[in-house]
C-alpha positions in Angstrom: 19.3 5.3 33.9 19.5 8.2 31.4 16.2 9.3 30.0 15.6 8.3 26.4 14.8 11.1 23.9 12.5 8.7 22.1 8.9 10.0 22.1 6.6 7.5 24.0 2.8 7.8 24.4 2.1 8.6 28.1 -0.3 5.7 28.6 1.9 3.0 27.1 3.2 0.6 29.8 6.9 0.0 30.1 8.3 -3.5 30.7 10.6 -3.8 33.7 13.7 -4.5 31.7 13.5 -0.8 30.9 13.0 0.1 34.6 15.0 -2.8 36.1 12.2 -3.7 38.6 9.0 -5.7 38.8 6.6 -4.0 41.3 5.0 -6.4 43.8 2.5 -5.3 46.5 2.4 -7.5 49.6 -1.0 -6.9 51.3 -1.1 -8.7 54.7 -1.8 -7.5 58.3 1.0 -9.7 59.7 4.5 -8.1 59.5 6.1 -11.6 59.7 4.4 -12.6 56.4 6.0 -9.5 54.8 9.5 -10.3 56.1 9.3 -14.0 55.1 8.0 -13.2 51.6 10.8 -10.7 51.0 13.4 -13.2 52.2 12.1 -16.0 49.9 11.8 -13.8 46.9 14.7 -11.3 47.3 16.9 -13.2 44.9 14.2 -13.8 42.3 15.1 -12.5 38.9 12.8 -12.8 35.9 13.8 -11.6 32.4 16.8 -9.8 33.9 14.8 -7.8 36.5 14.4 -8.2 40.2 11.4 -7.5 42.4 10.5 -4.1 44.1 8.5 -4.8 47.2 5.7 -2.5 48.3 4.1 -3.3 51.7 0.4 -2.8 52.7 -1.0 -3.8 56.1 -4.7 -3.2 55.4 -7.2 -3.3 52.5 -7.4 0.5 52.5 -3.7 0.9 52.3 -3.5 -1.8 49.6 -6.1 0.0 47.5 -4.2 3.3 47.7 -0.9 1.8 46.9 -2.1 -0.1 43.9 -4.0 3.0 42.6 -0.7 5.0 43.0 1.3 2.3 41.3 -0.8 1.2 38.3 2.2 -0.6 36.8 2.2 -3.1 39.7 2.9 -6.6 38.3 1.8 -8.9 41.1 -0.3 -8.5 44.3 0.2 -11.1 47.0 -3.2 -10.6 48.8 -4.4 -11.8 52.2 -8.1 -12.4 52.5 -8.6 -11.6 56.2 -7.1 -8.3 57.4 -9.1 -5.6 59.2 -12.2 -7.4 58.0 -13.0 -11.0 57.2 -13.5 -10.2 53.5 -11.0 -7.3 53.2 -8.9 -9.0 50.5 -12.0 -9.7 48.4 -12.9 -6.0 48.6 -9.4 -5.2 47.3 -9.9 -7.5 44.3 -13.2 -5.7 43.4 -11.6 -2.3 43.8 -8.7 -3.3 41.4 -10.8 -4.9 38.7 -14.0 -2.8 38.9 -13.0 0.6 40.2 -9.5 1.0 38.9 -10.3 -1.1 35.7 -6.9 -2.7 36.1 -7.0 -6.1 34.3 -3.3 -6.4 33.9 -2.0 -6.9 37.5 -1.8 -10.5 38.5 -3.5 -11.3 41.9 -2.3 -14.2 44.0 -4.8 -14.7 46.9 -3.4 -16.4 49.9 -5.1 -17.0 53.2 -4.4 -18.6 56.6 -8.2 -19.1 57.1 -9.6 -20.8 54.0 -13.0 -21.1 55.7 -13.6 -17.4 55.2 -13.0 -17.6 51.4 -13.4 -21.1 50.1 -11.2 -21.7 47.0 -13.9 -23.0 44.6 -16.2 -20.1 45.4 -13.5 -17.4 45.2 -12.0 -18.7 41.9 -15.4 -18.6 40.2 -16.7 -15.3 41.6 -13.5 -13.1 41.7 -11.0 -12.3 38.9 -7.9 -13.7 40.6 -5.0 -15.6 39.1 -4.0 -18.0 41.8 -5.3 -19.2 45.3 -2.9 -20.5 47.9 -3.5 -21.5 51.5 -0.6 -20.2 53.7 -0.2 -23.5 55.4 0.7 -25.3 52.2 2.6 -22.4 50.6 6.3 -23.5 50.6 9.1 -21.4 49.4 9.3 -23.4 46.2 5.5 -23.0 45.6 5.6 -19.3 46.3 8.6 -18.9 44.0 6.8 -20.8 41.2 3.5 -18.9 41.6 5.2 -15.5 41.4 7.3 -16.4 38.4 4.1 -17.7 36.6 2.4 -14.5 37.5 5.2 -12.3 36.2 5.3 -14.3 32.9 1.6 -13.8 32.5 1.8 -10.1 33.4 4.7 -9.6 30.8 2.6 -11.2 28.1 -0.4 -9.1 28.9 1.7 -5.9 28.9 3.1 -6.8 25.5 -0.4 -7.5 24.1 -1.7 -4.3 25.7 1.1 -2.3 24.1 0.4 -3.9 20.8 -3.3 -3.2 21.1 -2.5 0.5 21.7 -0.1 0.7 18.8 -2.8 -0.9 16.6 -5.3 1.7 17.9 -2.9 4.5 17.0 -2.3 2.9 13.5 -6.1 2.7 13.1 -6.4 6.4 13.9 -3.7 7.2 11.5 -5.4 5.1 8.8 -8.7 6.8 9.4 -7.0 10.2 9.1 -5.3 9.0 5.9 -8.6 7.7 4.5 -10.3 11.1 5.3 -7.4 12.9 3.6 -7.7 10.6 0.5 -11.5 11.1 0.4 -11.0 14.9 0.7 -8.4 14.8 -2.1 -10.6 12.6 -4.2 -13.5 15.0 -3.7 -11.3 18.0 -4.7 -10.2 16.1 -7.8 -13.8 15.4 -8.7 -14.7 19.0 -8.3 -11.6 20.1 -10.3 -12.7 17.9 -13.1 -16.2 19.4 -13.0 -14.7 22.9 -13.1 -12.6 21.8 -16.1 -15.7 20.5 -17.8 -17.4 23.8 -17.0 -14.6 25.7 -18.7 -14.9 23.6 -21.8 -18.7 24.0 -21.8 -18.8 27.7 -21.3 -18.9 28.6 -25.0 -21.8 26.2 -25.6 -23.7 27.5 -22.5 -23.2 31.1 -23.6 -24.7 30.2 -27.0 -27.6 28.3 -25.3 -28.4 31.4 -23.2 -27.8 33.9 -26.0 -30.4 32.3 -28.2 -33.4 32.9 -25.9 -31.9 36.4 -25.1 -31.9 37.3 -28.7 -35.5 36.0 -29.1 -36.6 38.2 -26.2 -34.8 41.2 -27.6 -36.5 40.7 -31.0 -39.9 40.4 -29.5 -39.3 43.4 -27.2 -38.2 45.5 -30.1 -41.3 44.5 -32.1 -43.5 45.4 -29.2 -41.9 48.8 -28.7 -42.3 49.5 -32.4 -46.0 48.6 -32.3 -46.5 50.8 -29.2 -44.9 53.8 -30.9 -47.0 53.3 -34.0 -50.1 52.8 -31.9 -50.9 49.4 -33.5 -50.5 47.1 -30.5 -53.1 44.3 -30.5 -53.9 42.6 -27.2 -54.2 39.1 -28.7 -50.7 39.5 -30.3 -49.3 41.0 -27.0 -50.5 37.9 -25.0 -48.9 35.6 -27.6 -45.6 37.6 -27.5 -45.5 37.6 -23.7 -46.1 33.8 -23.6 -43.1 33.5 -26.0 -41.0 35.6 -23.7 -41.9 33.6 -20.6 -41.0 30.4 -22.5 -37.6 31.8 -23.4 -37.0 33.0 -19.9 -37.9 29.5 -18.6 -35.4 27.9 -21.0 -32.6 30.2 -19.7 -33.7 29.5 -16.1 -33.5 25.7 -16.8 -30.0 26.0 -18.2 -28.8 28.1 -15.3 -30.5 25.9 -12.6 -29.0 22.8 -14.2 -25.5 24.2 -14.2 -25.8 25.3 -10.6 -27.0 21.8 -9.6 -24.4 20.0 -11.6 -21.4 22.0 -10.4 -22.3 22.0 -6.8 -20.5 19.5 -4.5 -22.4 16.2 -4.3 -23.3 14.9 -0.8 -22.1 11.5 -2.0 -25.2 9.4 -1.2 -26.0 6.4 -3.4 -29.6 5.9 -2.3 -31.8 7.5 -4.9 -33.7 5.6 -7.5 -32.7 6.9 -10.8 -33.7 6.4 -14.4 -30.5 6.2 -16.5 -32.3 7.5 -19.6 -33.1 10.7 -17.9 -29.6 11.2 -16.5 -28.1 10.4 -20.0 -30.1 13.2 -21.6 -29.2 15.9 -19.0 -25.7 16.7 -20.4 -27.3 17.9 -23.6 -28.7 20.9 -21.8 -25.1 22.2 -21.6 -23.5 20.4 -24.6 -26.4 20.3 -27.1 -25.6 23.6 -28.9 -22.0 22.7 -29.2 -22.8 19.4 -30.9 -25.1 21.3 -33.3 -22.4 23.8 -34.1 -20.0 21.0 -35.0 -22.6 19.2 -37.1 -22.6 16.2 -34.8 -25.8 14.1 -35.0 -27.1 12.5 -31.9 -29.0 9.3 -32.2 -31.1 7.9 -29.3 -31.7 4.2 -28.9 -32.9 4.3 -25.3 -34.9 1.4 -24.0 -38.3 2.7 -22.7 -38.6 -0.3 -20.3 -35.5 0.5 -18.3 -35.5 -0.4 -14.5 -34.1 2.1 -12.0 -30.6 2.0 -10.5 -29.6 3.2 -7.1 -27.2 6.2 -7.2 -26.3 9.8 -6.9 -27.7 11.6 -9.9 -25.2 14.5 -9.9 -22.2 12.1 -9.9 -23.7 9.8 -12.5 -24.4 12.8 -14.7 -20.8 13.9 -14.3 -19.8 10.5 -15.8 -22.1 10.8 -18.8 -21.1 14.5 -19.2 -17.5 13.4 -19.4 -18.1 10.5 -21.8 -20.3 12.6 -24.2 -17.8 15.5 -24.1 -15.0 13.0 -24.9 -17.0 11.7 -27.9 -17.5 15.3 -29.1 -13.8 16.0 -28.9 -13.0 12.8 -30.7 -15.3 13.7 -33.5 -14.0 17.3 -33.7 -10.5 15.9 -34.1 -11.4 13.6 -37.0 -12.0 14.4 -40.7 -15.2 12.5 -41.3 -18.0 14.3 -43.0 -20.8 12.6 -41.1 -20.2 12.7 -37.4 -22.5 11.0 -34.9 -22.9 10.0 -31.3 -25.2 7.1 -30.5 -26.8 6.7 -27.1 -28.0 3.2 -26.3 -29.5 1.7 -23.1 -30.8 -1.8 -22.4 -31.0 -4.4 -19.7 -28.7 -7.4 -19.8 -27.6 -10.4 -17.6 -24.5 -10.8 -19.8 -22.2 -8.8 -17.5 -23.3 -10.3 -14.2 -24.3 -13.9 -13.9 -26.5 -13.6 -10.8 -28.4 -10.4 -11.6 -29.5 -8.2 -14.5 -27.7 -4.9 -15.2 -28.6 -1.6 -16.7 -26.3 -0.8 -19.6 -25.7 2.6 -21.1 -23.4 2.9 -24.2 -22.0 6.1 -25.7 -20.7 5.4 -29.2 -18.9 7.8 -31.6 -17.7 7.2 -35.2 -14.5 9.1 -34.6 -10.9 7.9 -35.1 -10.9 5.3 -32.4 -8.3 4.6 -29.7 -5.1 2.6 -30.3 -4.8 -0.7 -28.4 -1.7 0.5 -26.5 -3.6 3.6 -25.3 -6.7 1.7 -24.3 -4.7 0.0 -21.6 -3.9 3.3 -20.0 -7.0 5.3 -20.7 -8.5 4.9 -17.2 -5.3 5.8 -15.4 -5.2 9.1 -13.4 -3.7 12.1 -15.4 -3.4 10.1 -18.6 -4.6 12.2 -21.6 -4.0 12.2 -25.3 -5.0 15.9 -25.6 -2.7 18.8 -25.8 -1.3 20.4 -22.6 -3.8 22.7 -21.0 -6.8 21.1 -22.7 -7.7 18.5 -20.1 -6.8 17.3 -16.6 -6.4 13.6 -17.6 -8.7 12.9 -14.6 -12.1 12.6 -16.3 -12.1 8.9 -17.2 -10.3 7.9 -14.0 -12.8 9.7 -11.8 -15.7 8.4 -13.9 -14.5 4.8 -13.4 -14.2 5.4 -9.7 -17.7 6.9 -9.5 -19.2 3.9 -11.3 -17.2 1.4 -9.1 -18.7 3.2 -6.0 -22.1 2.5 -7.6 -21.3 -1.2 -7.8 -20.7 -1.1 -11.6 -17.9 -0.7 -14.1 -17.0 1.1 -17.3 -15.3 -0.6 -20.3 -14.2 0.5 -23.7 -14.4 -1.1 -27.1 -12.6 0.7 -29.9 -11.4 0.2 -33.4 -9.0 2.6 -35.1 -10.6 4.4 -37.9 -14.2 3.3 -36.9 -14.8 4.8 -33.5 -15.3 4.0 -29.8 -18.0 2.7 -27.4 -17.8 3.4 -23.7 -20.1 1.1 -21.9 -21.4 1.9 -18.4 -22.8 -1.2 -16.5 -24.8 -0.6 -13.3 -26.7 -3.0 -11.1 -30.5 -2.6 -11.1 -32.0 -1.1 -8.0 -32.1 -3.7 -5.3 -29.1 -5.5 -6.7 -26.3 -3.2 -5.3 -24.0 -5.2 -3.1 
């Protein structure tokens, strides 16, 4: 038969219709039993394939032949050969040593007293038990056909199991690739936010630097004019330390925010604190654009379970979007309102922590609201956003067991609402 060029996994069993033979091991120490069996079964055809007979005249020989032919379909096994329990040892070797659960074993004996049927059926993994004295040609034929049918079904199930294992491995690899891609997109969105925040951060850092420069110039002038006072020096140095600490806080926060998150959602977090963190980077930009920030944060807010860096990324994105919306509108008084509270309105069986970011910008049209959480959707000019921010934010909140929704009215503004389960309520 010409070899197929189709790629097949090495451990996958072939059914005999591909090889044209069912392998049968006849294990018996009487040559006459071998001859008779072959005569009775030589014309047997099952599913288009005949039998291929393999003869063993001892338990040792049977063990070796079955080990060398793992695709054996049926074993006709005598109990008493070189030892009274030789056949029983072969069964244990097949099932326990070779771990072959597929081959069908028909135990037949001329001396039932050495291996009583009820005892053997219960203790040993065999598929049929026949006394030679009652095993007619018809009964032997029927037993073998039944064994072949069972073996074929097991092979098909085993091949299906292996195919499913391969598919599971492929799915696991695909899930890993999806997660890696998702992590890369999240990091890309962070870097995009970093680019937008750079100007504001530079201004945040330049202010304390200018303060240090002015104080240092004043001290140098006093030293040159020999009018340095120790009390004033201590005060000036304290101011310098305070300004340096402010810069260190900004830099440390940026380094923390833009590093890759480990992805754990196990820390108890106060949302009020996380909601304020983006202003370390965005605060100066909001001032420069005359955007007022109003806090309405509940002081009695329960914790949520989450990843602080990823939650801050969500609020950074929402606050930055509110800033952009206000920069693009022509209103004289521009404001962002931050509101937090606890509510059971969003989940019937447990309270939720709710954080709202509201701007009084131009609002979002209804047709755009339906698309706003889709990946790569953006209303901004090319090159001024990835279109991933809200999609990634929504995914992060979903992973925390919550959701984001949007209320907006054209001409009046928008409210993004982040709803998270209280700590202990995550499911």
